[in-house]
Legacy VTK file of the C-alpha trace (Angstrom):
# vtk DataFile Version 3.0
C-alpha trace
ASCII
DATASET POLYDATA
POINTS 396 float
69.471 136.576 141.523
72.502 134.858 139.986
72.618 134.116 136.251
72.110 130.548 135.036
75.455 129.129 133.790
75.709 128.450 130.059
77.203 125.182 128.785
78.016 124.915 125.068
78.851 121.523 123.531
80.567 121.619 120.134
79.957 118.499 118.041
77.439 115.658 118.340
79.842 112.770 117.863
80.225 110.071 120.509
81.647 112.477 123.111
79.258 115.362 122.473
76.004 113.413 122.228
76.683 111.252 125.310
77.683 114.372 127.306
74.401 116.053 126.312
72.321 112.969 127.170
74.028 112.610 130.570
73.575 116.314 131.364
69.855 116.212 130.617
69.559 113.334 133.109
71.722 114.841 135.854
70.856 118.548 135.747
67.723 119.963 137.328
65.481 122.281 135.327
66.934 125.830 135.152
70.205 124.676 136.710
72.082 125.389 133.466
71.429 126.441 129.877
72.867 123.675 127.680
73.373 124.205 123.938
74.517 121.460 121.568
75.988 122.637 118.244
76.390 120.323 115.255
76.633 120.966 111.526
74.104 118.204 110.762
70.764 117.549 112.461
71.814 113.933 113.003
74.392 111.970 114.981
76.188 109.328 112.944
77.692 106.103 114.239
81.261 106.337 112.970
82.029 102.672 113.659
79.287 101.705 111.150
80.447 103.876 108.253
82.651 101.237 106.593
79.523 99.231 105.693
77.552 101.862 103.720
80.857 103.006 102.171
81.281 99.527 100.672
77.566 99.288 99.851
76.765 96.426 102.249
74.403 98.550 104.374
72.142 101.571 104.009
73.663 104.902 105.173
70.383 105.604 107.008
71.223 102.811 109.471
74.339 104.727 110.569
72.564 107.956 111.469
70.103 109.035 114.165
68.147 112.294 114.398
69.589 114.419 117.237
66.121 115.683 118.196
65.080 112.064 118.876
67.955 111.711 121.381
67.712 114.949 123.364
65.048 116.532 125.564
64.395 119.918 123.932
63.195 121.304 127.260
66.691 120.720 128.685
69.007 120.956 125.660
68.935 123.616 122.934
70.076 122.232 119.591
71.726 124.582 117.089
72.387 123.264 113.589
75.401 125.255 112.430
79.083 125.004 111.573
81.672 126.184 114.098
84.022 128.738 112.529
86.162 129.878 115.455
86.685 129.400 119.203
87.618 132.516 121.215
88.553 131.328 124.723
89.585 134.803 125.962
86.124 136.156 125.162
84.331 132.916 126.151
82.663 132.891 122.732
82.192 130.510 119.845
81.718 131.947 116.359
79.267 130.022 114.183
78.399 130.496 110.518
75.102 132.034 111.600
76.025 133.972 114.736
77.847 133.814 118.059
77.375 131.829 121.263
78.702 132.877 124.659
79.544 130.242 127.246
80.590 129.759 130.839
81.610 126.151 130.210
82.700 124.739 126.857
82.899 121.101 125.702
84.917 120.570 122.516
84.012 117.341 120.715
84.439 118.504 117.134
85.971 115.301 115.824
89.180 114.884 113.887
90.405 115.468 110.360
92.275 113.063 108.049
96.019 112.947 108.733
97.866 112.900 105.407
101.406 112.762 106.893
102.431 115.171 104.139
101.952 112.568 101.363
101.678 114.533 98.094
98.322 114.266 96.330
96.533 112.459 99.158
94.247 115.360 100.027
93.392 115.962 96.373
92.910 112.426 95.034
91.954 110.135 97.938
88.536 109.681 99.545
87.917 109.364 103.294
85.385 107.397 105.356
84.483 110.316 107.609
80.771 111.167 107.322
77.421 110.051 105.923
77.954 112.190 102.820
81.487 110.857 102.254
80.360 107.218 102.433
77.457 107.845 100.053
79.971 109.299 97.607
82.360 106.336 97.989
79.591 103.769 97.486
78.297 105.486 94.336
81.840 106.000 93.048
82.597 102.253 93.397
79.415 101.279 91.545
80.216 103.821 88.819
83.642 102.200 88.251
81.947 98.911 87.387
79.590 100.679 84.974
82.534 102.502 83.361
84.509 99.276 82.951
81.702 97.808 80.838
82.202 100.700 78.401
86.028 100.615 78.543
87.073 97.010 79.269
90.761 97.853 78.770
90.730 100.108 81.865
91.573 97.635 84.637
92.280 100.623 86.936
88.484 101.010 87.231
88.395 97.618 88.982
91.476 98.221 91.159
90.743 99.503 94.656
93.496 100.832 96.926
92.860 101.251 100.670
95.623 103.142 102.448
95.973 102.137 106.094
95.394 98.740 107.731
94.148 99.997 111.070
90.604 99.253 112.261
88.789 101.332 109.647
90.926 100.055 106.770
90.587 96.400 107.779
86.837 96.663 108.409
86.291 98.442 105.099
88.246 95.943 102.960
86.278 93.128 104.643
82.986 94.719 103.576
84.308 95.661 100.121
85.465 92.084 99.516
81.919 90.926 100.366
80.386 93.492 98.014
82.588 92.754 94.973
80.918 89.406 93.994
77.491 91.115 94.056
78.727 93.955 91.830
80.420 91.504 89.456
77.144 89.594 89.137
75.118 92.797 88.657
77.437 94.154 85.938
78.361 90.745 84.460
82.091 91.093 85.165
84.618 88.333 85.842
85.544 88.627 89.588
89.175 87.703 88.794
89.559 91.124 87.109
88.969 92.948 90.428
91.884 93.797 92.737
91.724 95.100 96.303
95.009 96.345 97.800
95.412 97.207 101.476
98.628 99.172 102.030
100.139 99.808 105.478
103.398 101.590 106.329
103.682 99.939 109.779
105.345 96.504 110.118
101.955 94.840 110.708
98.260 95.245 109.979
96.188 96.400 112.982
99.277 97.847 114.747
99.276 97.104 118.482
96.678 94.328 118.193
97.269 90.703 119.204
99.564 89.093 116.551
97.663 85.778 116.526
94.378 87.558 115.785
96.032 89.819 113.188
97.288 86.724 111.352
93.785 85.219 111.463
92.259 88.456 110.119
94.755 88.708 107.265
94.145 85.076 106.259
90.365 85.609 106.231
90.732 88.722 104.073
93.316 87.150 101.745
90.862 84.315 101.127
88.286 86.961 100.193
90.671 88.393 97.590
92.484 91.178 99.455
96.177 91.734 98.623
98.195 93.171 101.525
101.278 95.326 101.187
102.555 95.662 104.770
105.595 97.730 105.850
105.094 99.641 102.608
104.436 103.379 102.620
102.489 105.303 100.005
104.967 107.838 98.622
102.543 109.765 96.423
98.917 109.771 95.356
98.214 110.799 91.747
95.146 111.068 89.466
96.218 107.663 88.066
96.731 105.822 91.381
99.482 105.518 93.999
103.274 105.355 93.951
104.752 103.255 96.762
108.025 103.867 98.602
109.375 100.764 96.841
108.910 102.535 93.495
105.975 100.327 92.491
103.033 102.135 90.924
99.471 100.825 91.277
97.038 102.189 88.711
93.699 102.758 90.415
90.674 105.012 89.966
89.671 104.492 93.607
91.938 105.451 96.521
90.400 105.306 100.010
92.582 106.757 102.788
92.051 105.389 106.314
95.618 105.921 107.506
95.156 108.263 110.425
93.271 111.082 112.118
94.541 114.334 113.578
92.670 116.788 115.797
90.654 119.780 114.608
92.477 122.759 113.061
90.347 125.212 115.089
92.066 124.221 118.361
95.463 125.441 117.210
93.866 128.551 115.683
92.262 129.292 119.069
95.743 129.528 120.606
95.736 126.218 122.500
98.890 124.128 122.654
98.349 121.125 120.383
100.105 117.986 119.135
98.893 117.026 115.625
95.810 119.122 116.295
95.047 117.436 119.635
95.156 118.844 123.165
96.716 116.974 126.077
94.007 117.319 128.728
94.457 117.116 132.494
93.074 114.250 134.596
89.630 115.920 134.718
89.551 116.268 130.876
90.098 120.040 130.938
92.656 122.112 129.087
95.469 123.073 131.474
95.007 126.752 132.290
91.365 126.725 131.161
89.249 125.331 133.995
86.003 125.858 132.079
86.938 124.037 128.820
86.690 120.264 128.352
88.025 118.382 125.315
86.813 114.934 124.240
87.387 112.303 121.562
89.618 112.879 118.532
90.541 116.372 119.764
91.976 115.145 123.090
95.092 113.305 124.199
94.745 111.097 127.279
97.904 109.380 128.502
97.980 105.770 129.680
99.768 104.816 132.945
102.676 103.697 130.706
102.967 107.257 129.368
101.574 106.566 125.887
98.493 108.281 124.432
95.403 106.102 124.169
94.066 105.711 120.608
90.981 107.932 120.193
88.208 105.333 119.924
84.429 105.508 120.320
84.798 103.603 123.597
87.145 106.141 125.156
85.003 109.063 123.901
81.919 107.645 125.618
83.765 107.120 128.900
85.163 110.664 128.646
81.632 111.991 128.082
80.355 110.412 131.302
83.156 111.969 133.357
82.803 115.306 131.518
79.061 115.494 132.286
79.698 114.567 135.936
82.374 117.251 136.244
80.251 119.966 134.624
77.479 119.273 137.136
80.080 119.188 139.949
81.504 122.578 138.884
78.035 124.142 138.817
77.247 122.699 142.270
80.725 123.416 143.693
81.337 119.752 144.456
84.330 117.504 143.843
85.437 116.717 140.308
86.083 113.156 139.136
89.383 112.064 137.609
89.183 110.303 134.262
90.458 106.753 134.264
90.032 104.765 131.063
88.668 101.251 131.593
88.985 99.279 128.337
86.044 96.927 127.883
87.536 95.068 124.924
87.949 95.635 121.200
86.330 93.877 118.254
87.104 94.388 114.552
84.716 93.189 111.863
86.112 91.294 108.846
82.928 91.311 106.790
79.968 88.960 106.819
80.006 86.600 109.818
83.691 87.171 110.607
85.492 89.278 113.218
88.340 89.247 115.720
88.459 90.689 119.189
89.766 90.777 122.720
87.213 90.914 125.517
88.880 91.104 128.910
91.805 88.702 128.563
89.960 86.423 126.140
90.715 86.276 122.419
87.715 85.672 120.173
87.438 85.200 116.423
85.084 84.067 113.675
81.336 83.892 114.300
81.637 84.401 118.083
83.489 87.685 117.559
80.960 88.755 114.899
78.120 88.238 117.405
80.071 90.195 120.038
80.473 93.065 117.546
76.684 93.165 117.145
76.237 93.148 120.942
78.621 96.129 121.281
76.702 98.025 118.575
73.349 97.293 120.247
74.714 98.404 123.629
75.676 101.795 122.185
72.238 102.257 120.609
70.707 101.438 124.009
72.946 103.982 125.793
71.933 106.865 123.528
68.345 105.953 122.674
67.080 103.095 124.839
65.039 100.114 123.619
63.161 102.060 120.865
66.434 102.934 119.098
67.753 99.365 119.483
64.605 98.025 117.805
64.732 100.637 115.040
68.435 100.639 114.169
69.767 97.367 115.574
71.100 94.851 113.047
69.888 91.510 114.386
LINES 1 397
396 0 1 2 3 4 5 6 7 8 9 10 11 12 13 14 15 16 17 18 19 20 21 22 23 24 25 26 27 28 29 30 31 32 33 34 35 36 37 38 39 40 41 42 43 44 45 46 47 48 49 50 51 52 53 54 55 56 57 58 59 60 61 62 63 64 65 66 67 68 69 70 71 72 73 74 75 76 77 78 79 80 81 82 83 84 85 86 87 88 89 90 91 92 93 94 95 96 97 98 99 100 101 102 103 104 105 106 107 108 109 110 111 112 113 114 115 116 117 118 119 120 121 122 123 124 125 126 127 128 129 130 131 132 133 134 135 136 137 138 139 140 141 142 143 144 145 146 147 148 149 150 151 152 153 154 155 156 157 158 159 160 161 162 163 164 165 166 167 168 169 170 171 172 173 174 175 176 177 178 179 180 181 182 183 184 185 186 187 188 189 190 191 192 193 194 195 196 197 198 199 200 201 202 203 204 205 206 207 208 209 210 211 212 213 214 215 216 217 218 219 220 221 222 223 224 225 226 227 228 229 230 231 232 233 234 235 236 237 238 239 240 241 242 243 244 245 246 247 248 249 250 251 252 253 254 255 256 257 258 259 260 261 262 263 264 265 266 267 268 269 270 271 272 273 274 275 276 277 278 279 280 281 282 283 284 285 286 287 288 289 290 291 292 293 294 295 296 297 298 299 300 301 302 303 304 305 306 307 308 309 310 311 312 313 314 315 316 317 318 319 320 321 322 323 324 325 326 327 328 329 330 331 332 333 334 335 336 337 338 339 340 341 342 343 344 345 346 347 348 349 350 351 352 353 354 355 356 357 358 359 360 361 362 363 364 365 366 367 368 369 370 371 372 373 374 375 376 377 378 379 380 381 382 383 384 385 386 387 388 389 390 391 392 393 394 395
């Protein structure tokens, strides 16, 4: 009797959790042993994290128990941290043991890209997890409390957000909404608060439609955000940031949203990487490793124009569907599917009741875009957890 193949999925982000959910639907009982490994017992919705970070939403709304999403008769869940991947031995080393695999799915998520800026790793905070956003929210509130005791320290009320990509723009929109509430709570004049959004590229939201970018910047400027575009952060210090122009901004709160690289364990495993990411083949496997799939922040997928697609939640979910299909196909010796990214549109929130987006060829902004953002969020909840999860976690 032949042995049941073992599939190990590393990470329960968008790619990992959707792969696991698809496998439990497509595989027959005893057709494969599937193990999902994640360091937390919950999946968190990364595209929601900017809200609890600013304090405009509860962190609980951004996380879902993994055991409520998977069928434990079909998927084994292991709560542990991955330490090392050993492709030659077909093993994964965890903090509490070792797993052997026949097929491996790597969806470990990325790490902040500092671009070698001195002090960034030490003094800046990142919107990367439930714990990190809890810390940021409490840190922001603490600055207001500290200012009441030391009213000369305007750096307590100066907030610097490095990076004006999607996360940076969405976060400053929420933060700008939160500031008036904090000023009222702590009895502070709102004119004393400064929010800076600093971007090295020539425009905010690089690559996005210029008309919508202009709209977004105007909305955020009206909310009190000061933009410094085409301006790089040269250094991050305990006192704030030094810009490439020589200007120094004194700030007790630096939030870095300026880029993500792949996971350090991929390079350590001996795979060829670019900024920690692996360029996968058209079936999402590592060239030369027909049993290893890579998804999300850890993968590079090239567009027909020869440029890498940005690693978004949308692309991770589409990768997961193809990955699950191909794992089943490999087990059943049937034909593998080629991955072809089909963009369904992009929407960026600008805070309460405001957003911008492109859906198909149509540009949307304001309240219409904000509603579309909610629809996209609800659709994802439905994909992973059906109607019960939509009713529990949906923001209507």
